[in-house]
C-alpha positions as CSV (number, residue, x, y, z in Angstrom):
1,M,0.0,0.0,0.0
2,S,1.2,3.5,-0.7
3,S,1.5,6.3,1.7
4,P,-1.3,9.1,1.5
5,E,1.3,11.8,2.2
6,P,2.6,13.8,-0.8
7,R,6.1,13.0,-1.8
8,H,8.6,15.7,-1.9
9,S,11.2,15.6,-4.6
10,H,14.5,17.3,-3.9
11,G,15.1,17.8,-7.6
12,E,12.2,20.2,-8.2
13,P,13.3,23.8,-8.8
14,H,11.5,26.5,-6.9
15,Q,9.6,29.2,-8.6
16,P,11.6,32.4,-8.4
17,Q,9.8,35.3,-6.8
18,D,8.8,38.1,-9.2
19,G,10.6,41.4,-8.5
20,L,7.4,43.3,-8.8
21,E,5.6,41.1,-6.3
22,A,8.4,41.7,-3.8
23,V,8.1,45.5,-4.1
24,V,4.3,45.9,-4.0
25,P,3.8,45.4,-0.2
26,M,6.3,48.2,0.5
27,I,4.5,50.8,-1.7
28,P,2.2,52.3,1.0
29,I,5.3,53.1,3.1
30,V,7.8,54.2,0.5
31,L,5.5,56.4,-1.6
32,P,4.6,58.9,1.2
33,V,8.1,59.0,2.5
34,M,9.5,59.7,-0.9
35,G,6.8,62.3,-1.5
36,G,7.8,64.1,1.7
37,V,11.5,64.0,0.8
38,L,10.6,65.4,-2.7
39,M,8.6,68.2,-1.2
40,F,11.4,69.1,1.3
41,L,13.9,69.2,-1.5
42,L,11.7,71.4,-3.7
43,A,11.1,73.8,-0.9
44,F,14.8,73.9,-0.1
45,I,15.6,74.7,-3.7
46,A,12.9,77.4,-3.9
47,I,14.2,79.1,-0.8
48,Y,17.8,78.8,-2.0
49,V,17.0,80.3,-5.4
50,A,14.9,83.1,-3.9
């Protein structure tokens, strides 16, 4: 009789994780932070030029 447990083969390659799928969870944190940095830099440039 065979075992009902699935057999795991050591020769199976894993699926590589897509780069976009790795970045998507970080978007809600990175986007506002980079927006704040951009606003600070634009304000700094405007004050420096004026």
